[in-house]
All heavy atoms as an XYZ file, in Angstrom:
888
protein
N      -2.058    -15.787     31.379
C      -1.686    -14.816     32.399
C      -1.250    -13.523     31.725
O      -0.487    -13.542     30.763
C      -0.563    -15.359     33.285
C      -0.042    -14.282     34.225
C      -1.057    -16.569     34.087
N      -1.750    -12.430     32.263
C      -1.325    -11.118     31.760
C      -0.769    -10.293     32.911
O      -1.340    -10.268     33.995
C      -2.496    -10.382     31.126
C      -2.934    -10.960     29.784
C      -3.910    -10.064     29.057
O      -4.695     -9.365     29.677
N      -3.849    -10.074     27.738
N       0.355     -9.648     32.652
C       0.971     -8.743     33.602
C       1.148     -7.397     32.914
O       1.848     -7.311     31.906
C       2.335     -9.281     34.062
C       2.340    -10.655     34.714
C       3.765    -11.120     34.967
C       1.556    -10.645     36.009
N       0.493     -6.394     33.436
C       0.526     -5.074     32.818
C       1.247     -4.114     33.751
O       0.712     -3.693     34.765
C      -0.884     -4.589     32.543
C      -0.954     -3.251     31.830
C      -0.352     -3.299     30.450
O      -0.673     -4.165     29.634
N       0.552     -2.373     30.157
N       2.472     -3.754     33.371
C       3.265     -2.826     34.185
C       3.030     -1.397     33.737
O       2.840     -1.126     32.547
C       4.741     -3.173     34.080
N       3.048     -0.504     34.700
C       2.871      0.910     34.404
C       3.541      1.738     35.489
O       3.990      1.214     36.504
C       1.382      1.253     34.320
O       0.750      1.001     35.563
N       3.605      3.057     35.261
C       4.122      3.957     36.274
C       5.510      4.499     36.012
O       6.004      5.329     36.769
N       6.146      4.045     34.954
C       7.469      4.548     34.635
C       7.418      5.981     34.130
O       6.348      6.538     33.899
N       8.592      6.578     33.973
C       8.646      7.932     33.476
C      10.043      8.516     33.580
O      10.998      7.812     33.922
N      10.121      9.795     33.295
C      11.375     10.538     33.383
C      11.345     11.380     34.648
O      10.436     12.208     34.821
C      11.540     11.426     32.146
C      12.710     12.410     32.169
C      14.037     11.678     32.244
C      12.661     13.311     30.936
N      12.322     11.154     35.528
C      12.388     11.893     36.775
C      13.823     12.368     37.009
O      14.744     11.957     36.304
C      11.927     11.028     37.972
C      10.472     10.629     37.825
C      12.820      9.801     38.123
N      13.977     13.209     38.007
C      15.307     13.681     38.374
C      15.855     12.853     39.539
O      15.091     12.241     40.294
C      15.255     15.149     38.764
C      14.909     16.077     37.603
C      15.003     17.536     37.992
O      14.834     17.894     39.139
N      15.294     18.385     37.010
N      17.155     12.867     39.661
C      17.793     12.163     40.772
C      17.218     12.667     42.094
O      17.026     13.869     42.285
C      19.304     12.371     40.739
N      16.922     11.734     42.978
C      16.326     12.067     44.258
C      14.812     11.938     44.295
O      14.215     11.912     45.381
N      14.192     11.864     43.137
C      12.735     11.743     43.061
C      12.286     10.318     43.379
O      13.110      9.405     43.524
C      12.235     12.129     41.670
C      12.282     13.622     41.432
O      12.521     14.385     42.399
O      12.091     14.043     40.273
N      10.965     10.154     43.448
C      10.363      8.856     43.696
C       9.405      8.493     42.563
O       8.855      9.367     41.886
C       9.586      8.864     45.013
O      10.440      9.110     46.110
N       9.217      7.204     42.380
C       8.234      6.674     41.440
C       7.617      5.429     42.051
O       8.289      4.718     42.814
C       8.877      6.285     40.110
C       9.077      7.326     39.022
C       9.789      6.687     37.828
C       7.774      7.947     38.583
N       6.379      5.150     41.710
C       5.764      3.886     42.106
C       5.320      3.154     40.851
O       4.483      3.656     40.097
C       4.573      4.082     43.031
C       4.071      2.748     43.588
C       2.936      2.909     44.569
N       1.668      3.156     43.910
C       0.489      2.943     44.471
N       0.422      2.458     45.703
N      -0.627      3.228     43.816
N       5.893      2.006     40.625
C       5.499      1.158     39.525
C       4.379      0.235     39.972
O       4.342     -0.210     41.113
C       6.681      0.326     39.032
C       7.947      1.095     38.640
C       8.993      0.116     38.097
C       7.642      2.174     37.639
N       3.480     -0.061     39.049
C       2.389     -0.993     39.316
C       2.424     -2.120     38.302
O       2.824     -1.914     37.149
C       1.037     -0.276     39.219
O       0.946      0.792     40.127
N       1.978     -3.273     38.709
C       1.870     -4.417     37.816
C       0.543     -5.104     38.107
O       0.383     -5.761     39.141
C       3.023     -5.376     38.009
S       2.914     -6.864     36.996
N      -0.410     -4.944     37.210
C      -1.717     -5.567     37.353
C      -1.661     -6.977     36.778
O      -1.304     -7.158     35.606
C      -2.775     -4.742     36.639
N      -2.006     -7.945     37.584
C      -1.911     -9.349     37.188
C      -3.304     -9.952     37.010
O      -4.225     -9.648     37.762
C      -1.138    -10.126     38.243
N      -3.441    -10.814     36.011
C      -4.714    -11.474     35.768
C      -4.479    -12.796     35.075
O      -3.406    -13.043     34.518
C      -5.623    -10.576     34.923
O      -5.045    -10.334     33.663
N      -5.468    -13.656     35.116
C      -5.419    -14.888     34.341
C      -5.234    -16.174     35.120
O      -5.316    -17.261     34.546
N      -4.959    -16.071     36.413
C      -4.862    -17.292     37.224
C      -4.943    -16.888     38.692
O      -4.976    -15.704     39.022
C      -3.560    -18.042     36.960
C      -2.296    -17.326     37.406
C      -1.084    -18.258     37.311
N      -1.174    -19.337     38.284
C      -0.756    -20.574     38.041
N      -0.283    -20.904     36.853
N      -0.827    -21.500     38.978
N      -4.966    -17.872     39.537
C      -4.901    -17.621     40.970
C      -3.443    -17.483     41.374
O      -2.625    -18.334     41.023
C      -5.551    -18.779     41.749
O      -6.917    -18.891     41.342
C      -5.468    -18.543     43.231
N      -3.133    -16.441     42.106
C      -1.746    -16.154     42.415
C      -1.364    -16.469     43.862
O      -0.257    -16.173     44.282
C      -1.442    -14.677     42.133
C      -1.598    -14.307     40.688
C      -2.709    -13.608     40.258
C      -0.647    -14.671     39.758
C      -2.871    -13.266     38.925
C      -0.786    -14.339     38.422
C      -1.900    -13.635     37.999
N      -2.254    -17.056     44.601
C      -2.035    -17.224     46.040
C      -0.768    -18.011     46.365
O      -0.166    -17.810     47.419
C      -3.249    -17.912     46.671
O      -3.481    -19.147     46.026
N      -0.322    -18.888     45.483
C       0.893    -19.652     45.753
C       2.069    -19.201     44.892
O       3.087    -19.886     44.795
C       0.635    -21.148     45.507
O       0.269    -21.363     44.161
N       1.938    -18.025     44.302
C       2.966    -17.526     43.393
C       3.979    -16.651     44.112
O       3.747    -16.162     45.216
C       2.325    -16.700     42.272
O       1.435    -17.470     41.511
N       5.088    -16.429     43.416
C       6.086    -15.454     43.820
C       6.043    -14.304     42.826
O       5.911    -14.533     41.615
C       7.481    -16.073     43.801
C       7.581    -17.256     44.736
O       7.595    -17.111     45.946
N       7.622    -18.460     44.170
N       6.134    -13.098     43.325
C       6.097    -11.926     42.471
C       7.439    -11.232     42.537
O       8.051    -11.134     43.608
C       5.000    -10.964     42.921
C       3.641    -11.600     43.079
S       3.026    -12.358     41.544
C       2.868    -10.919     40.503
N       7.897    -10.739     41.395
C       9.213    -10.115     41.379
C       9.257     -8.968     40.388
O       8.445     -8.886     39.465
C      10.280    -11.148     41.004
N      10.202     -8.109     40.607
C      10.550     -7.050     39.666
C      11.995     -7.266     39.217
O      12.874     -7.572     40.041
C      10.432     -5.673     40.296
C       9.029     -5.221     40.513
C       8.279     -5.353     41.652
C       8.189     -4.550     39.569
N       7.037     -4.804     41.474
C       6.949     -4.299     40.200
C       8.357     -4.121     38.245
C       5.894     -3.656     39.559
C       7.307     -3.478     37.605
C       6.090     -3.254     38.263
N      12.209     -7.096     37.925
C      13.540     -7.120     37.329
C      13.718     -5.828     36.546
O      12.744     -5.114     36.278
C      13.682     -8.312     36.370
C      13.819     -9.645     37.055
C      12.724    -10.254     37.662
C      15.041    -10.293     37.090
C      12.846    -11.486     38.286
C      15.170    -11.529     37.707
C      14.074    -12.115     38.303
N      14.946     -5.550     36.174
C      15.196     -4.390     35.319
C      16.331     -4.687     34.363
O      17.181     -5.531     34.631
C      15.527     -3.157     36.159
C      16.817     -3.250     36.933
C      16.974     -2.022     37.833
N      18.213     -2.057     38.605
C      18.536     -1.154     39.535
N      17.701     -0.157     39.818
N      19.683     -1.255     40.171
N      16.308     -3.969     33.244
C      17.358     -4.125     32.242
C      17.776     -2.762     31.738
O      16.967     -2.050     31.124
C      16.884     -5.006     31.090
C      17.986     -5.354     30.113
C      17.604     -6.481     29.165
O      16.421     -6.800     29.004
N      18.592     -7.088     28.551
N      19.013     -2.413     32.024
C      19.576     -1.151     31.555
C      20.151     -1.343     30.154
O      20.483     -2.468     29.758
C      20.660     -0.681     32.512
N      20.302     -0.275     29.403
C      20.845     -0.390     28.039
C      22.214     -1.066     28.045
O      23.108     -0.690     28.813
C      20.952      1.070     27.590
C      19.923      1.780     28.389
C      19.916      1.103     29.726
N      22.357     -2.078     27.199
C      23.637     -2.758     27.074
C      23.964     -3.722     28.191
O      25.058     -4.283     28.232
N      23.027     -3.936     29.106
C      23.275     -4.831     30.240
C      22.253     -5.955     30.269
O      21.195     -5.873     29.644
C      23.241     -4.054     31.549
C      24.343     -3.017     31.683
C      24.336     -2.399     33.059
C      25.482     -1.401     33.222
N      25.505     -0.807     34.589
N      22.576     -6.984     31.036
C      21.648     -8.091     31.183
C      20.540     -7.718     32.170
O      20.707     -6.844     33.022
C      22.392     -9.331     31.676
C      23.403     -9.877     30.680
C      23.993    -11.193     31.126
O      23.734    -11.622     32.259
O      24.726    -11.791     30.322
N      19.426     -8.413     32.037
C      18.329     -8.206     32.974
C      18.775     -8.634     34.362
O      19.412     -9.670     34.532
C      17.111     -9.005     32.535
C      15.843     -8.701     33.295
C      14.641     -9.383     32.664
N      14.393     -8.912     31.313
C      13.339     -9.267     30.586
N      12.436    -10.073     31.105
N      13.188     -8.818     29.362
N      18.438     -7.836     35.369
C      18.853     -8.149     36.724
C      17.674     -8.099     37.685
O      16.705     -7.372     37.487
C      19.937     -7.175     37.202
C      19.501     -5.741     37.354
C      20.563     -4.855     37.968
O      21.691     -5.313     38.215
O      20.258     -3.665     38.210
N      17.807     -8.870     38.739
C      16.790     -8.949     39.780
C      16.762     -7.655     40.588
O      17.796     -7.060     40.875
C      17.119    -10.134     40.685
C      16.311    -10.196     41.946
C      15.010    -10.665     41.913
C      16.839     -9.785     43.154
C      14.251    -10.731     43.064
C      16.101     -9.842     44.314
C      14.798    -10.317     44.273
N      15.546     -7.246     40.975
C      15.391     -6.054     41.804
C      14.769     -6.406     43.154
O      15.330     -6.084     44.203
C      14.532     -4.994     41.092
C      14.274     -3.802     42.012
C      15.203     -4.542     39.799
N      13.615     -7.058     43.137
C      12.919     -7.346     44.392
C      11.911     -8.467     44.169
O      11.447     -8.676     43.040
C      12.212     -6.108     44.914
N      11.546     -9.146     45.260
C      10.561    -10.221     45.162
C       9.917    -10.486     46.510
O      10.490    -10.165     47.560
C      11.209    -11.511     44.647
N       8.735    -11.046     46.455
C       8.090    -11.567     47.652
C       7.009    -12.528     47.220
O       6.576    -12.507     46.066
C       7.520    -10.465     48.535
C       6.245     -9.828     48.047
C       5.679     -8.859     49.057
N       5.452     -9.481     50.359
C       4.896     -8.846     51.369
N       4.509     -7.581     51.252
N       4.728     -9.439     52.528
N       6.542    -13.338     48.157
C       5.463    -14.239     47.853
C       4.147    -13.462     47.805
O       3.958    -12.480     48.517
C       5.377    -15.346     48.913
C       6.513    -16.340     48.857
C       6.226    -17.509     49.801
N       4.992    -18.202     49.462
C       4.887    -19.116     48.510
N       5.953    -19.436     47.778
N       3.752    -19.717     48.268
N       3.248    -13.894     46.953
C       1.937    -13.257     46.838
C       1.219    -13.276     48.186
O       0.519    -12.347     48.543
C       1.114    -13.974     45.774
C      -0.191    -13.283     45.499
C      -1.376    -13.482     46.119
C      -0.414    -12.275     44.532
N      -2.328    -12.637     45.595
C      -1.774    -11.899     44.625
C       0.406    -11.627     43.585
C      -2.329    -10.916     43.803
C      -0.149    -10.661     42.774
C      -1.502    -10.313     42.892
N       1.406    -14.347     48.928
C       0.701    -14.501     50.203
C       1.340    -13.709     51.341
O       0.822    -13.725     52.463
C       0.646    -15.985     50.578
O       1.946    -16.527     50.651
N       2.432    -13.027     51.059
C       3.078    -12.218     52.090
C       4.393    -12.826     52.521
O       4.927    -13.707     51.882
N       4.933    -12.312     53.612
C       6.179    -12.853     54.118
C       7.369    -11.992     53.747
O       7.243    -10.822     53.382
N       8.529    -12.606     53.817
C       9.781    -11.875     53.656
C       9.931    -11.263     52.273
O       9.587    -11.868     51.266
C      10.957    -12.817     53.930
C      12.309    -12.147     54.020
C      13.337    -13.130     54.537
N      13.580    -14.185     53.585
C      14.621    -14.215     52.756
N      15.491    -13.223     52.748
N      14.788    -15.238     51.927
N      10.465    -10.051     52.246
C      10.769     -9.385     50.991
C      12.264     -9.547     50.719
O      13.081     -9.477     51.634
C      10.422     -7.895     51.079
C       8.962     -7.628     51.411
C       8.698     -6.141     51.544
C       7.251     -5.874     51.940
N       6.967     -4.421     52.046
N      12.592     -9.730     49.464
C      13.989     -9.920     49.063
C      14.354     -8.835     48.066
O      13.578     -8.549     47.148
C      14.194    -11.307     48.421
C      15.650    -11.501     48.007
C      13.764    -12.408     49.383
N      15.526     -8.258     48.250
C      15.960     -7.163     47.392
C      17.378     -7.378     46.899
O      18.196     -8.009     47.561
C      15.934     -5.833     48.156
C      14.569     -5.416     48.615
C      14.117     -5.748     49.885
C      13.727     -4.706     47.765
C      12.855     -5.384     50.310
C      12.458     -4.327     48.186
C      12.031     -4.666     49.451
O      10.788     -4.308     49.858
N      17.648     -6.829     45.728
C      19.016     -6.714     45.261
C      19.705     -5.677     46.138
O      19.090     -4.701     46.560
C      19.019     -6.296     43.788
C      20.385     -6.288     43.143
C      21.125     -4.982     43.321
O      20.460     -3.945     43.450
O      22.381     -4.998     43.357
N      20.996     -5.869     46.395
C      21.683     -5.071     47.399
C      21.568     -3.576     47.276
O      21.330     -2.871     48.261
N      21.713     -3.039     46.059
C      21.750     -1.585     45.913
C      20.377     -0.935     46.059
O      20.278      0.277     46.161
C      22.351     -1.223     44.552
O      21.469     -1.574     43.500
N      19.329     -1.727     46.061
C      17.984     -1.152     46.142
C      17.313     -1.376     47.488
O      16.260     -0.816     47.749
C      17.079     -1.754     45.053
O      16.903     -3.162     45.304
C      17.665     -1.561     43.673
N      17.922     -2.152     48.347
C      17.243     -2.591     49.561
C      16.788     -1.437     50.438
O      15.722     -1.507     51.049
C      18.157     -3.517     50.356
C      17.497     -4.145     51.566
C      18.305     -5.282     52.125
O      19.437     -5.502     51.659
O      17.805     -5.965     53.033
N      17.560     -0.407     50.529
C      17.211      0.705     51.420
C      16.343      1.757     50.739
O      15.887      2.697     51.404
C      18.480      1.368     51.939
C      19.292      0.446     52.830
O      18.673     -0.436     53.481
O      20.519      0.584     52.863
N      16.126      1.622     49.436
C      15.403      2.670     48.710
C      14.107      2.178     48.070
O      13.213      2.975     47.800
C      16.308      3.241     47.605
C      17.600      3.839     48.132
C      18.430      4.435     46.995
N      18.914      3.410     46.072
C      18.608      3.381     44.770
N      17.815      4.316     44.261
N      19.101      2.426     43.997
N      14.003      0.898     47.811
C      12.832      0.342     47.120
C      11.997     -0.495     48.081
O      12.507     -1.067     49.052
C      13.267     -0.531     45.958
C      13.911      0.194     44.799
C      14.217      1.547     44.860
C      14.207     -0.488     43.629
C      14.803      2.202     43.794
C      14.797      0.145     42.548
C      15.098      1.495     42.638
N      10.713     -0.591     47.768
C       9.827     -1.437     48.564
C       8.837     -2.148     47.647
O       8.150     -1.490     46.861
C       9.073     -0.611     49.598
C       8.129     -1.458     50.424
O       8.612     -2.362     51.139
O       6.903     -1.241     50.359
N       8.767     -3.459     47.736
C       7.805     -4.231     46.960
C       6.611     -4.547     47.849
O       6.776     -4.930     49.010
C       8.435     -5.529     46.389
C       7.443     -6.265     45.502
C       8.982     -6.420     47.501
C       8.036     -7.447     44.740
N       5.431     -4.346     47.308
C       4.222     -4.636     48.068
C       3.164     -5.207     47.136
O       3.268     -5.089     45.915
C       3.694     -3.373     48.756
O       3.352     -2.383     47.813
N       2.157     -5.818     47.732
C       1.103     -6.466     46.951
C      -0.255     -6.095     47.520
O      -0.463     -6.174     48.731
C       1.275     -7.994     46.964
C       2.612     -8.375     46.317
C       0.131     -8.678     46.231
C       2.958     -9.848     46.417
N      -1.155     -5.700     46.644
C      -2.548     -5.485     47.011
C      -3.330     -6.680     46.492
O      -3.637     -6.761     45.299
C      -3.067     -4.184     46.406
C      -4.479     -3.856     46.865
O      -5.315     -4.751     47.009
N      -4.743     -2.587     47.099
N      -3.622     -7.624     47.384
C      -4.285     -8.855     46.955
C      -5.679     -8.596     46.388
O      -6.112     -9.259     45.453
C      -4.372     -9.838     48.117
C      -3.016    -10.216     48.657
O      -2.460     -9.519     49.498
N      -2.452    -11.294     48.179
N      -6.359     -7.618     46.935
C      -7.717     -7.323     46.476
C      -7.722     -6.816     45.041
O      -8.683     -7.035     44.299
C      -8.373     -6.307     47.398
N      -6.648     -6.144     44.650
C      -6.570     -5.595     43.299
C      -5.694     -6.433     42.378
O      -5.487     -6.068     41.219
C      -6.029     -4.162     43.348
C      -6.935     -3.179     44.050
C      -6.372     -1.759     43.969
C      -7.309     -0.758     44.605
N      -6.791      0.638     44.507
N      -5.131     -7.542     42.896
C      -4.215     -8.364     42.100
C      -3.124     -7.504     41.469
O      -2.822     -7.624     40.268
C      -4.968     -9.147     41.016
C      -5.718    -10.342     41.571
O      -5.487    -10.687     42.739
O      -6.545    -10.919     40.845
N      -2.550     -6.657     42.271
C      -1.552     -5.714     41.765
C      -0.313     -5.725     42.653
O      -0.431     -5.749     43.884
C      -2.127     -4.294     41.699
O      -3.256     -4.286     40.815
C      -1.093     -3.302     41.185
N       0.828     -5.711     42.003
C       2.118     -5.648     42.689
C       2.707     -4.264     42.454
O       2.623     -3.727     41.345
C       3.091     -6.707     42.139
C       4.409     -6.670     42.903
C       2.474     -8.075     42.210
N       3.289     -3.703     43.497
C       3.861     -2.367     43.398
C       5.360     -2.412     43.669
O       5.848     -3.266     44.398
C       3.204     -1.422     44.398
C       1.718     -1.301     44.232
C       0.847     -2.024     45.047
C       1.178     -0.467     43.264
C      -0.528     -1.921     44.897
C      -0.201     -0.355     43.111
C      -1.045     -1.079     43.925
O      -2.406     -0.968     43.773
N       6.052     -1.448     43.104
C       7.446     -1.221     43.455
C       7.594      0.270     43.731
O       7.571      1.083     42.802
C       8.398     -1.657     42.346
C       9.881     -1.525     42.695
C      10.266     -2.537     43.783
C      10.759     -1.737     41.453
N       7.682      0.609     44.990
C       7.917      1.991     45.383
C       9.410      2.254     45.336
O      10.186      1.561     46.007
C       7.384      2.246     46.797
C       7.642      3.645     47.315
C       6.873      4.705     46.562
O       5.699      4.532     46.257
N       7.530      5.820     46.258
N       9.811      3.227     44.561
C      11.220      3.539     44.378
C      11.487      4.950     44.865
O      10.916      5.910     44.346
C      11.618      3.401     42.906
C      11.267      2.041     42.305
S      11.897      1.828     40.627
C      10.934      3.066     39.759
N      12.330      5.074     45.865
C      12.669      6.368     46.445
C      14.141      6.689     46.210
O      14.954      5.801     45.920
C      12.375      6.357     47.941
C      10.927      6.056     48.249
O      10.009      6.541     47.576
N      10.697      5.257     49.284
N      14.464      7.954     46.341
C      15.862      8.406     46.199
C      16.497      7.841     44.927
O      17.583      7.257     44.945
C      16.670      7.981     47.423
O      16.122      8.526     48.601
N      15.800      7.994     43.841
C      16.278      7.433     42.573
C      17.594      8.061     42.145
O      17.840      9.258     42.374
C      15.223      7.615     41.494
C      14.030      6.658     41.614
C      12.839      7.167     40.824
C      14.411      5.259     41.166
N      18.423      7.253     41.547
C      19.726      7.685     41.031
C      19.811      7.323     39.548
O      19.060      6.451     39.076
C      20.877      7.026     41.825
C      20.790      5.499     41.730
C      20.855      7.483     43.277
C      21.933      4.778     42.438
N      20.691      7.983     38.800
C      20.786      7.683     37.358
C      21.031      6.206     37.061
O      20.566      5.705     36.024
C      21.965      8.551     36.906
C      21.921      9.728     37.829
C      21.522      9.154     39.160
N      21.704      5.518     37.952
C      21.982      4.084     37.745
C      20.725      3.226     37.811
O      20.752      2.043     37.477
C      23.000      3.591     38.776
C      24.421      4.112     38.568
C      24.598      5.560     38.993
O      23.710      6.119     39.694
O      25.636      6.162     38.623
N      19.622      3.803     38.261
C      18.352      3.079     38.276
C      17.649      3.130     36.926
O      16.609      2.490     36.742
C      17.411      3.662     39.340
C      17.923      3.468     40.748
O      18.477      2.389     41.045
O      17.765      4.404     41.562
N      18.193      3.879     35.989
C      17.607      3.968     34.662
C      17.594      2.603     33.991
O      18.644      1.955     33.865
C      18.387      4.972     33.792
O      18.241      6.281     34.350
C      17.885      4.966     32.360
N      16.415      2.173     33.587
C      16.265      0.844     32.994
C      14.811      0.642     32.593
O      13.935      1.434     32.956
C      16.672     -0.243     33.990
N      14.579     -0.425     31.868
C      13.219     -0.915     31.666
C      12.934     -1.891     32.805
O      13.717     -2.815     33.032
C      13.060     -1.608     30.302
C      11.639     -2.156     30.158
C      13.377     -0.642     29.166
N      11.829     -1.672     33.493
C      11.469     -2.498     34.638
C      10.366     -3.476     34.230
O       9.372     -3.080     33.602
C      11.000     -1.616     35.788
C      12.144     -0.942     36.500
C      12.853      0.086     35.884
C      12.548     -1.339     37.769
C      13.928      0.697     36.517
C      13.611     -0.739     38.419
C      14.302      0.284     37.781
O      15.362      0.887     38.399
N      10.556     -4.741     34.618
C       9.637     -5.809     34.258
C       9.080     -6.461     35.518
O       9.816     -6.698     36.481
C      10.344     -6.882     33.449
C      10.932     -6.424     32.136
C      12.228     -5.919     32.069
C      10.186     -6.497     30.959
C      12.765     -5.494     30.864
C      10.713     -6.079     29.751
C      12.004     -5.584     29.713
O      12.529     -5.172     28.513
N       7.802     -6.795     35.492
C       7.269     -7.611     36.576
C       7.210     -9.064     36.125
O       7.081     -9.358     34.937
C       5.912     -7.123     37.051
S       4.622     -7.046     35.816
N       7.306     -9.930     37.100
C       7.441    -11.360     36.832
C       6.660    -12.123     37.890
O       6.703    -11.764     39.065
C       8.929    -11.720     36.875
C       9.203    -13.199     36.964
O       9.702    -13.709     37.958
N       8.898    -13.927     35.897
N       5.941    -13.148     37.471
C       5.269    -14.050     38.414
C       5.721    -15.471     38.107
O       5.748    -15.876     36.951
C       3.740    -13.920     38.350
C       3.209    -14.178     36.946
C       3.061    -14.866     39.331
N       6.112    -16.179     39.137
C       6.621    -17.528     38.904
C       6.222    -18.441     40.049
O       5.920    -18.007     41.152
C       8.131    -17.511     38.720
C       8.911    -17.044     39.936
C       9.443    -17.961     40.838
C       9.106    -15.698     40.180
C      10.148    -17.542     41.945
C       9.818    -15.269     41.286
C      10.342    -16.186     42.157
O      11.042    -15.766     43.266
N       6.214    -19.708     39.702
C       5.891    -20.734     40.687
C       6.245    -22.096     40.133
O       7.018    -22.187     39.176
N       5.654    -23.109     40.696
C       5.962    -24.465     40.258
C       5.423    -24.677     38.849
O       4.225    -24.743     38.625
C       5.356    -25.471     41.234
C       5.706    -26.935     40.984
C       7.215    -27.144     41.098
C       4.961    -27.837     41.967
N       6.316    -24.741     37.873
C       5.935    -25.030     36.503
C       5.511    -23.845     35.654
O       5.039    -24.041     34.526
N       5.645    -22.638     36.167
C       5.275    -21.491     35.349
C       6.144    -20.283     35.678
O       6.683    -20.152     36.762
C       3.787    -21.142     35.511
C       3.387    -20.767     36.920
C       3.374    -19.443     37.338
C       2.992    -21.739     37.839
C       2.997    -19.099     38.616
C       2.617    -21.402     39.124
C       2.616    -20.088     39.509
O       2.250    -19.754     40.788
N       6.242    -19.424     34.684
C       7.104    -18.240     34.797
C       6.608    -17.256     33.750
O       6.752    -17.490     32.545
C       8.561    -18.632     34.529
C       9.517    -17.477     34.742
O       9.101    -16.433     35.256
O      10.715    -17.635     34.394
N       5.974    -16.175     34.187
C       5.379    -15.225     33.270
C       6.021    -13.848     33.428
O       6.386    -13.439     34.535
C       3.881    -15.110     33.508
C       3.121    -16.396     33.329
C       2.614    -17.084     34.422
C       2.903    -16.927     32.059
C       1.912    -18.262     34.271
C       2.193    -18.106     31.902
C       1.707    -18.767     33.001
O       1.021    -19.939     32.834
N       6.103    -13.162     32.281
C       6.688    -11.820     32.261
C       5.727    -10.842     31.618
O       5.045    -11.169     30.661
C       7.991    -11.828     31.461
C       9.063    -12.623     32.097
C       9.260    -13.972     31.988
C      10.093    -12.131     32.957
N      10.349    -14.342     32.733
C      10.883    -13.235     33.329
C      10.426    -10.861     33.430
C      11.983    -13.108     34.168
C      11.527    -10.739     34.257
C      12.285    -11.852     34.630
N       5.724     -9.641     32.137
C       4.966     -8.585     31.512
C       5.872     -7.742     30.628
O       7.099     -7.877     30.646
N       5.259     -6.889     29.832
C       6.029     -5.916     29.078
C       6.560     -4.877     30.056
O       5.927     -4.585     31.051
C       5.158     -5.248     28.016
C       4.711     -6.201     26.925
C       3.896     -5.478     25.865
C       3.475     -6.457     24.773
N       2.668     -5.780     23.717
N       7.701     -4.360     29.784
C       8.345     -3.464     30.717
C       7.816     -2.048     30.689
O       7.054     -1.651     29.806
N       8.239     -1.300     31.689
C       7.947      0.127     31.749
C       9.272      0.860     31.947
O      10.092      0.471     32.781
C       6.928      0.450     32.863
O       6.601      1.835     32.836
C       7.442      0.084     34.245
N       9.470      1.913     31.178
C      10.749      2.612     31.170
C      10.845      3.594     32.332
O       9.936      4.406     32.548
C      10.934      3.373     29.848
C      12.179      4.227     29.775
C      13.453      3.401     29.672
O      13.527      2.477     28.853
N      14.468      3.739     30.460
N      11.949      3.518     33.034
C      12.278      4.484     34.081
C      13.579      5.162     33.693
O      14.587      4.486     33.453
C      12.417      3.807     35.453
C      12.941      4.795     36.497
C      11.092      3.205     35.894
N      13.556      6.471     33.603
C      14.752      7.240     33.268
C      14.997      8.275     34.360
O      14.100      9.065     34.672
C      14.604      7.939     31.915
O      14.315      6.965     30.905
C      15.886      8.677     31.541
N      16.185      8.224     34.931
C      16.540      9.137     36.012
C      17.655     10.055     35.521
O      18.746      9.586     35.172
C      16.992      8.377     37.265
C      17.259      9.361     38.408
C      15.952      7.346     37.685
N      17.376     11.331     35.471
C      18.378     12.289     35.023
C      19.140     12.847     36.227
O      18.605     12.965     37.325
C      17.713     13.424     34.253
O      16.839     14.152     35.097
N      20.384     13.200     35.974
C      21.234     13.718     37.070
C      21.113     15.223     37.210
O      20.498     15.889     36.394
C      22.688     13.339     36.801
O      23.096     13.859     35.557
């Protein structure tokens, strides 16, 4: 399984970014897709998740009103739309796919939000 994250960058507070995670290497129809992030000096933390097949989206509290996780099944790609970015969102963002007996991580993409 390969997960290729992209879309990070340096932005100003209040700006938006859309991260993408292209997934390949297996069938994902029964998988869960998630985004995590890790800020300097901190542990990796959960950001958002949903099932590949659709359904309820789950968010970490501080991002629920500003971020949106979506999936394009035709492109095998997971997105994280991030709006109203704040400096506290600065981190390396990782995509993750997990299910019964497997848990895969992609290399992260850096998001830096300046004040």
